[in-house]
C-alpha positions as CSV (number, residue, x, y, z in Angstrom):
1,M,152.4,172.1,123.1
2,G,148.7,171.5,121.8
3,L,145.8,171.3,124.3
4,K,146.3,167.5,123.7
5,S,149.6,166.9,124.7
6,I,149.2,169.3,127.5
7,L,146.0,167.6,129.1
8,A,147.4,164.3,128.7
9,K,149.9,164.4,131.8
10,P,147.4,165.2,134.5
11,Y,145.6,162.2,133.2
12,A,148.9,160.1,133.0
13,K,149.4,160.6,136.8
14,I,146.3,159.7,137.7
15,L,146.4,156.5,135.5
16,S,149.6,155.7,136.6
17,N,149.1,156.1,140.5
18,K,146.0,153.4,139.5
19,I,148.5,151.2,138.0
20,E,150.9,151.1,140.9
21,R,148.1,150.4,143.2
22,D,146.9,147.5,141.3
23,S,150.2,146.1,140.9
24,N,150.8,146.3,144.8
25,S,147.2,144.3,145.3
26,A,147.8,141.8,142.1
27,I,147.4,138.6,144.2
28,K,144.0,140.1,146.0
29,D,142.7,141.4,142.8
30,Q,143.2,138.0,141.4
31,E,141.2,136.0,143.5
32,D,138.4,138.5,143.9
33,I,137.9,138.3,140.0
34,R,138.2,134.8,140.5
35,K,135.3,134.9,142.7
36,K,133.2,137.4,140.6
37,L,133.7,135.7,137.4
38,I,132.4,132.4,139.1
39,E,129.6,134.3,140.8
40,K,128.3,136.0,137.7
41,A,128.4,133.4,135.6
42,K,126.6,130.5,137.9
43,N,123.6,130.5,136.1
44,T,124.8,130.4,132.5
45,V,125.1,126.7,131.0
46,F,128.6,126.5,131.1
47,G,128.5,127.6,135.2
48,Q,125.7,124.7,135.3
49,D,127.1,122.1,133.4
50,H,130.6,122.6,135.7
51,N,128.9,123.4,139.3
52,F,129.7,126.6,139.6
53,K,127.8,126.9,142.6
54,N,129.6,124.7,144.4
55,I,133.3,126.0,143.7
56,R,134.4,128.0,147.2
57,T,138.5,127.7,146.6
58,Y,140.8,127.8,144.1
59,E,141.1,124.0,144.7
60,D,137.3,123.4,143.6
61,F,137.8,125.9,140.7
62,K,140.3,123.5,139.1
63,K,138.6,120.2,140.0
64,N,135.3,121.5,138.1
65,I,137.3,123.8,135.1
66,P,139.5,121.6,133.2
67,I,142.1,123.6,130.9
68,R,140.8,123.4,127.2
69,D,142.0,124.8,123.8
70,Y,139.3,126.6,121.6
71,E,138.3,123.1,119.6
72,E,137.6,121.5,123.0
73,L,135.5,125.1,123.8
74,S,134.3,124.8,120.4
75,S,130.6,123.2,121.0
76,Y,129.4,126.2,123.7
77,I,130.8,128.9,121.3
78,K,128.5,127.0,118.5
79,K,125.6,128.0,120.7
80,L,126.5,131.7,121.0
81,R,126.8,131.4,116.7
82,K,123.2,130.2,117.0
83,N,122.1,133.2,118.8
84,E,121.7,131.0,122.1
85,S,122.2,133.2,125.1
86,D,123.8,132.9,128.3
87,I,126.2,130.1,127.3
88,L,129.8,130.8,128.4
89,W,128.6,134.6,130.0
90,P,125.1,136.4,130.8
91,G,123.4,137.3,127.5
92,L,125.3,137.4,124.0
93,P,128.2,138.5,123.3
94,A,128.9,141.9,121.8
95,Y,131.2,140.8,119.1
96,F,133.2,137.8,117.8
97,A,136.7,138.5,117.4
98,K,137.3,136.4,114.3
99,T,141.0,135.1,113.8
100,S,142.6,131.9,111.6
101,G,142.3,128.8,113.3
102,T,143.5,125.2,113.3
103,T,141.7,122.4,113.0
104,S,138.5,123.4,113.4
105,G,139.2,126.4,110.5
106,A,138.4,130.1,111.5
107,K,137.9,131.0,115.4
108,F,135.1,132.8,117.0
109,I,136.2,134.4,120.4
110,P,133.7,136.2,122.3
111,I,134.1,139.4,123.6
112,T,131.3,140.9,125.8
113,K,130.2,144.3,127.0
114,D,132.3,143.3,130.3
115,S,135.4,142.6,128.4
116,I,135.5,145.0,126.1
117,S,137.0,147.6,128.4
118,N,139.9,145.0,129.3
119,H,141.0,145.6,125.4
120,I,140.6,149.2,125.3
121,N,142.1,150.2,128.5
122,G,144.9,148.2,128.0
123,A,146.8,150.2,125.2
124,K,145.5,153.5,126.9
125,Y,147.0,152.5,129.9
126,A,150.0,151.6,128.0
127,L,150.3,154.9,126.4
128,L,149.4,157.0,129.5
129,N,152.2,155.3,131.5
130,Y,154.7,156.2,128.9
131,I,154.1,159.7,129.2
132,Q,153.9,160.0,133.1
133,E,157.1,157.8,132.4
134,T,159.3,159.7,130.0
135,G,157.3,163.6,130.1
136,N,156.9,163.1,126.3
137,S,153.0,163.9,125.6
138,K,154.1,166.0,122.4
139,F,153.1,163.0,120.3
140,T,149.2,163.2,121.3
141,D,149.2,166.4,118.9
142,G,150.2,164.5,116.0
143,K,149.1,162.0,113.7
144,M,148.9,158.6,114.8
145,I,149.3,155.4,112.3
146,F,147.5,152.4,113.2
147,L,148.5,149.3,110.6
148,S,145.8,147.4,111.6
149,G,142.9,144.8,109.9
150,S,139.8,146.2,108.5
151,P,136.9,147.7,111.1
152,E,134.4,146.7,108.5
153,L,132.4,144.2,110.2
154,E,129.9,141.1,109.6
155,K,127.1,139.4,111.5
156,E,127.5,136.1,112.7
157,G,123.8,135.6,113.8
158,D,123.3,138.7,115.8
159,I,126.5,139.4,117.0
160,L,129.0,141.5,115.1
161,T,132.0,139.7,113.9
162,G,135.2,140.9,112.4
163,R,139.1,141.0,113.4
164,L,140.2,141.9,116.9
165,S,142.2,145.0,115.5
166,G,138.8,146.1,113.3
167,I,136.7,145.9,116.4
168,V,138.8,148.2,118.8
169,N,139.1,150.6,116.1
170,H,135.1,151.0,117.0
171,H,136.2,152.3,120.0
172,V,138.8,154.5,119.7
173,P,138.2,158.0,122.2
174,G,136.9,160.8,120.1
175,Y,139.4,163.0,121.3
176,L,141.8,160.9,119.4
177,R,139.8,160.1,115.8
178,T,141.1,163.3,114.4
179,N,144.6,162.0,115.0
180,Q,144.1,158.6,113.8
181,L,145.2,157.6,110.5
182,P,144.7,155.7,108.1
183,S,140.9,157.0,107.3
184,Y,138.1,154.6,108.0
185,E,138.1,153.8,104.3
186,T,141.7,152.9,103.7
187,N,141.5,150.7,106.7
188,C,139.1,148.9,104.9
189,I,140.7,147.6,102.1
190,E,141.5,144.1,102.5
191,D,144.6,143.7,99.6
192,W,147.9,144.7,101.7
193,E,149.3,146.1,99.1
194,E,147.0,148.0,98.0
195,K,145.9,149.2,101.1
196,L,149.6,150.0,101.8
197,A,150.2,152.3,98.8
198,K,146.8,153.9,99.9
199,I,148.4,154.5,103.5
200,I,151.2,156.4,101.9
201,D,149.3,158.4,100.3
202,E,147.4,159.6,103.5
203,T,150.5,159.9,105.4
204,E,153.4,160.6,103.9
205,Y,152.9,164.3,104.3
206,E,151.1,164.5,107.8
207,N,152.9,165.1,110.9
208,M,153.0,161.3,112.1
209,T,154.0,161.2,115.7
210,L,153.5,157.6,116.7
211,I,153.0,154.6,114.5
212,S,151.8,151.0,115.9
213,G,151.8,147.9,114.7
214,I,153.4,144.5,114.2
215,P,157.3,145.1,113.0
216,P,157.6,143.5,110.0
217,W,154.9,145.3,108.3
218,I,156.3,148.8,109.8
219,Q,159.2,147.9,108.3
220,M,157.2,147.7,104.7
221,Y,155.9,150.6,105.6
222,F,159.2,152.4,105.8
223,D,160.4,150.3,102.7
224,W,157.8,151.9,100.4
225,L,158.1,155.3,101.9
226,I,161.8,155.5,101.4
227,E,160.9,154.3,97.8
228,R,159.3,157.1,97.2
229,H,161.6,160.0,99.0
230,P,165.1,158.5,97.4
231,G,167.9,159.5,99.9
232,K,165.7,160.0,102.6
233,K,165.2,158.3,106.2
234,I,162.2,158.1,107.7
235,K,163.0,160.9,110.7
236,D,163.4,163.4,107.2
237,I,159.7,162.7,105.7
238,F,158.4,162.4,109.6
239,P,160.9,164.7,111.9
240,N,158.3,164.3,114.9
241,L,158.3,160.5,114.9
242,S,159.0,159.7,118.4
243,I,157.3,156.1,119.4
244,I,156.6,152.9,117.8
245,V,154.0,150.5,119.8
246,Y,153.9,147.2,118.9
247,G,153.2,143.5,120.0
248,G,152.9,140.3,119.0
249,V,156.4,139.2,118.0
250,N,159.9,139.8,119.8
251,F,161.3,143.6,118.4
252,E,164.7,142.6,118.8
253,P,165.5,140.9,115.4
254,Y,164.0,144.1,113.3
255,R,165.2,146.5,116.0
256,K,168.7,147.2,113.9
257,K,166.8,147.7,110.5
258,L,163.7,149.8,111.9
259,F,166.0,152.5,113.3
260,E,168.5,152.5,110.7
261,S,165.3,153.1,108.0
262,I,164.3,155.9,110.7
263,G,167.7,157.0,110.7
264,K,167.8,157.5,114.8
265,E,166.5,155.2,117.5
266,I,163.2,156.5,119.0
267,D,161.3,155.0,122.0
268,T,159.3,152.0,121.9
269,V,156.3,150.3,123.8
270,E,155.3,146.5,123.7
271,T,152.0,145.5,124.2
272,Y,150.7,142.0,124.8
273,P,147.1,142.1,123.3
274,A,145.3,139.3,121.7
275,S,141.8,138.2,120.4
276,E,141.0,136.7,124.1
277,G,142.3,139.7,125.9
278,F,145.0,142.1,126.8
279,F,147.2,141.0,128.7
280,A,150.3,142.5,130.1
281,Y,152.0,146.1,128.4
282,Q,155.6,147.5,129.1
283,D,155.7,150.1,131.7
284,K,159.2,150.9,132.2
285,Q,161.7,152.0,128.9
286,K,165.2,150.9,130.6
287,D,163.6,147.5,131.7
288,N,162.7,144.5,130.7
289,G,159.1,142.9,130.5
290,L,155.5,143.4,130.6
291,L,153.3,144.4,133.4
292,L,150.8,141.8,134.1
293,N,147.2,143.2,133.6
294,T,145.9,141.7,136.7
295,N,143.0,143.6,137.3
296,S,140.8,144.1,134.4
297,G,138.7,141.2,134.5
298,I,141.0,138.2,133.7
299,F,142.0,136.0,136.3
300,F,145.2,134.3,135.1
301,E,146.5,130.5,135.7
302,F,149.8,128.9,134.8
303,V,151.3,125.5,134.0
304,P,154.9,124.4,133.6
305,L,155.7,123.8,129.6
306,E,157.4,120.7,130.4
307,E,154.1,119.2,132.3
308,F,152.2,120.9,129.9
309,F,151.0,117.7,127.7
310,E,150.5,115.3,130.7
311,D,147.4,114.2,131.9
312,N,147.1,116.2,135.2
313,P,149.9,119.0,134.9
314,R,150.4,121.0,138.0
315,R,148.1,124.5,137.7
316,I,149.0,127.4,139.7
317,S,147.8,130.9,140.6
318,L,150.0,133.8,140.5
319,K,150.4,133.9,144.2
320,D,152.9,130.5,143.1
321,V,154.5,131.6,140.3
322,E,158.3,131.4,140.3
323,L,160.9,133.3,138.6
324,G,162.6,132.0,135.2
325,V,160.1,129.6,134.4
326,N,158.1,128.6,131.1
327,Y,154.4,128.6,131.6
328,A,151.7,127.8,129.5
329,L,149.4,130.7,129.9
330,I,145.4,129.6,130.6
331,I,143.0,132.4,131.0
332,N,139.3,132.6,132.6
333,S,137.7,135.9,131.7
334,N,134.1,138.0,131.5
335,A,133.8,136.9,128.1
336,G,133.3,133.5,129.2
337,L,136.5,131.9,128.3
338,W,137.6,129.0,131.0
339,G,140.2,126.9,131.7
340,Y,141.3,128.5,128.3
341,S,144.7,127.9,127.0
342,I,145.9,130.6,124.2
343,G,148.7,128.8,123.1
344,D,151.1,131.1,124.3
345,T,154.4,130.6,127.1
346,I,155.0,133.1,129.1
347,K,157.7,133.5,132.0
348,F,158.2,136.1,135.0
349,I,161.3,137.9,135.5
350,D,160.1,140.1,138.5
351,K,157.4,139.4,141.0
352,N,157.6,142.9,142.6
353,P,155.5,143.8,140.5
354,Y,154.5,141.2,138.3
355,R,156.4,141.1,134.9
356,I,156.7,138.9,132.1
357,L,158.3,137.9,129.0
358,V,156.5,136.3,126.0
359,T,158.7,133.3,125.4
360,G,157.0,131.6,122.4
361,R,153.8,129.5,121.5
362,V,153.0,125.9,123.3
363,K,152.8,124.4,119.4
364,H,155.8,126.4,118.0
365,F,159.1,124.2,118.7
366,I,161.4,122.0,117.8
367,S,161.7,118.9,119.4
368,A,162.3,116.2,116.2
369,F,165.1,114.6,118.4
370,G,164.2,115.5,121.6
371,E,165.7,118.7,121.7
372,H,162.6,121.2,122.7
373,V,164.2,124.1,121.0
374,I,161.6,127.2,122.1
375,G,161.4,130.6,119.9
376,E,163.1,132.4,123.2
377,E,165.9,130.6,122.6
378,V,166.3,131.2,118.8
379,E,165.6,134.4,119.3
380,K,168.4,135.0,121.5
381,A,170.9,132.9,120.1
382,M,170.3,135.2,116.7
383,N,170.7,138.3,118.7
384,K,173.8,137.3,120.7
385,T,175.2,136.3,117.4
386,L,174.3,139.3,115.9
387,E,176.2,141.0,118.2
388,K,179.5,139.6,117.6
389,H,179.1,139.0,113.9
390,P,177.4,142.2,112.4
391,A,174.3,141.7,110.3
392,I,170.9,143.1,109.3
393,I,168.1,140.5,108.8
394,T,164.7,141.0,107.6
395,E,163.6,137.8,109.2
396,F,164.2,134.4,109.7
397,T,162.5,131.0,110.6
398,V,164.0,127.6,111.8
399,A,162.8,124.2,111.3
400,P,164.4,120.4,111.5
401,Y,165.6,118.3,108.7
402,V,165.4,114.9,109.6
403,E,164.9,112.3,106.5
404,T,168.9,113.8,105.4
405,P,170.4,112.3,102.1
406,E,172.7,109.4,103.0
407,G,176.2,110.3,104.6
408,I,174.6,113.8,106.4
409,L,173.3,113.9,109.9
410,P,170.0,115.4,110.4
411,H,170.3,119.0,111.7
412,H,168.3,122.4,112.0
413,E,167.9,124.3,109.3
414,W,167.4,128.3,109.5
415,Y,166.0,130.3,106.6
416,I,167.1,133.7,107.2
417,E,166.2,136.6,104.9
418,F,169.6,139.2,105.4
419,V,169.4,142.8,104.2
420,E,173.3,142.8,105.3
421,E,175.4,139.8,105.3
422,P,177.8,139.3,107.8
423,E,181.3,139.5,106.9
424,N,181.8,135.6,106.8
425,L,178.6,133.7,107.1
426,D,180.1,130.2,108.2
427,A,181.4,132.2,111.4
428,F,177.9,133.3,112.0
429,A,176.7,130.2,111.6
430,A,179.3,128.7,113.8
431,S,178.4,131.2,116.2
432,L,175.0,131.0,116.2
433,D,175.2,127.1,116.7
434,K,177.1,127.3,119.6
435,E,174.8,130.1,121.5
436,L,172.0,128.2,120.8
437,R,174.0,125.0,122.4
438,A,174.7,127.6,125.3
439,L,170.9,127.9,125.8
440,N,169.8,124.3,125.2
441,E,171.7,121.4,127.1
442,Y,169.4,118.7,125.2
443,Y,170.4,120.6,121.8
444,D,174.1,120.7,123.3
445,D,174.3,117.0,123.9
446,L,172.8,116.0,120.7
447,I,175.1,118.4,118.9
448,G,178.2,116.6,120.8
449,G,176.6,113.0,120.9
450,S,177.1,113.4,116.6
451,I,173.3,112.6,116.8
452,L,172.7,115.9,115.1
453,S,175.1,118.0,113.0
454,P,175.1,122.0,113.4
455,L,172.9,123.9,111.7
456,K,172.9,125.1,108.4
457,I,171.7,128.1,107.0
458,K,169.6,128.6,104.0
459,L,169.9,132.0,102.2
460,L,166.5,133.4,101.4
461,E,165.9,135.9,98.7
462,A,164.9,140.0,99.3
463,K,161.0,139.9,100.3
464,A,161.0,136.4,100.5
465,F,159.1,136.5,103.7
466,Q,156.6,139.0,102.5
467,N,155.9,137.1,99.4
468,Y,155.6,133.5,101.8
469,M,152.9,135.2,103.3
470,K,151.3,136.7,100.3
471,S,151.3,133.4,98.9
472,L,149.0,132.2,102.3
473,G,147.1,135.4,102.0
474,K,148.2,136.8,105.3
475,L,150.3,139.9,103.8
476,G,150.1,142.4,106.4
477,G,147.6,143.2,109.6
478,Q,148.4,141.3,112.6
479,N,149.8,138.1,110.5
480,K,153.3,137.0,111.2
481,A,155.2,134.3,110.2
482,P,156.1,131.3,112.8
483,R,159.6,131.5,114.2
484,L,160.4,128.3,114.1
485,S,158.1,125.1,113.8
486,N,158.2,120.7,114.2
487,D,157.5,119.8,110.4
488,R,158.8,121.3,107.1
489,K,155.5,122.5,106.2
490,V,156.9,126.3,106.1
491,A,160.4,125.0,105.1
492,E,159.2,123.7,102.0
493,V,157.3,126.3,100.7
494,L,160.3,128.8,101.3
495,Q,162.3,126.8,99.2
496,K,161.2,128.3,96.6
497,F,162.2,131.6,97.7
498,L,165.9,130.7,98.4
499,L,168.8,133.1,97.2
500,K,169.8,131.9,93.6
């Protein structure tokens, strides 16, 4: 064992004890954070506009601070972009994390000197907690690859601006920089395919022990490596690779192909980072769910998903959450985000400690016929079907088909890119439909009432999703294809990639 792996274990023990203490005081910590946020921001423009000085209780908090998305908060963001201080949080942000927007174009998410530690410590805690649980610290002696966005930053006024992963890259602790790959210069390459080729040049003969990134882009990296080393698995190229760190998507649809490419199963650690904050991470290898990051400058709120689009939805704090309920996640943070809907849905699977599953996106659902199918349901249906009808998939997405030809009932279309097709595709489709009906009673009623016909599968050619993302200019990095949508925008583009 090297010096880093030896020293990592006592450090992991110290932080593991802190994680346990925070888990046991989550409700108190959340209330303390709420009070501290209000106190520190009471003299900001936002604080004055929303009467922070008179907020005493959580009920006051909810009355004074409405739920907003980015577009509704953008008038304050615009002031920050003009170098106006003390708008959402004291002073100016240290950074803007620039992300793809919707109706307002690019989003500029503030990251302050107070909030940057949330992003850095979240990832650190996830890995050190893993070391404490498993005893595996050897990976800290090897090379670690982070498939991320460019670390090059621009100026928006006086504020450094770039992708979150690029910003975080500047805060990698010094003791890990010698382990980090690819190089800074390679990470700055914008074209994903050019960048990936260079990453392989830099990593294929190194002692790679950890890889972090979005699963489909990890798979693409593995595929290209195997093309360069015919007849070999990743375990032959990187015999000491022992851990995958991922976030942003459900790992299960990618598991089989990833481990087949590696040639064995290795440990995985799921994280839940976003430009708005580092919210949760996997704390147990054998248990489902992510430990909510309850003591890191963020006050969390939750709105039952079925009420989210109502005029006055119910809005609760951590102490009142229930298990198994899908909630829209709302945050208030020391980055200056207030009543901010990040667009994700989660549900709690444990309250001792508070563990969550990420179940989808508020706007990523299918309800063209009133079925309200969500991401968690299509992923569960797919995973259960794969257990009964073995196959290997690269990616899939689901869209409604409403305006069907005469004589054909409306239905859901599943666009699937298989690596290995099931033995019987019709049986696979029937099983997939059955599993979805079991998970969603509204969908079941629509099928049973002959309002909808059972789902239909559209087969996609190899690399269809890579080519789809490339056509959008979103190949690589932290970009991911939507799992499902309530319109046919994605489906229409995928038509050109149908298997001939």
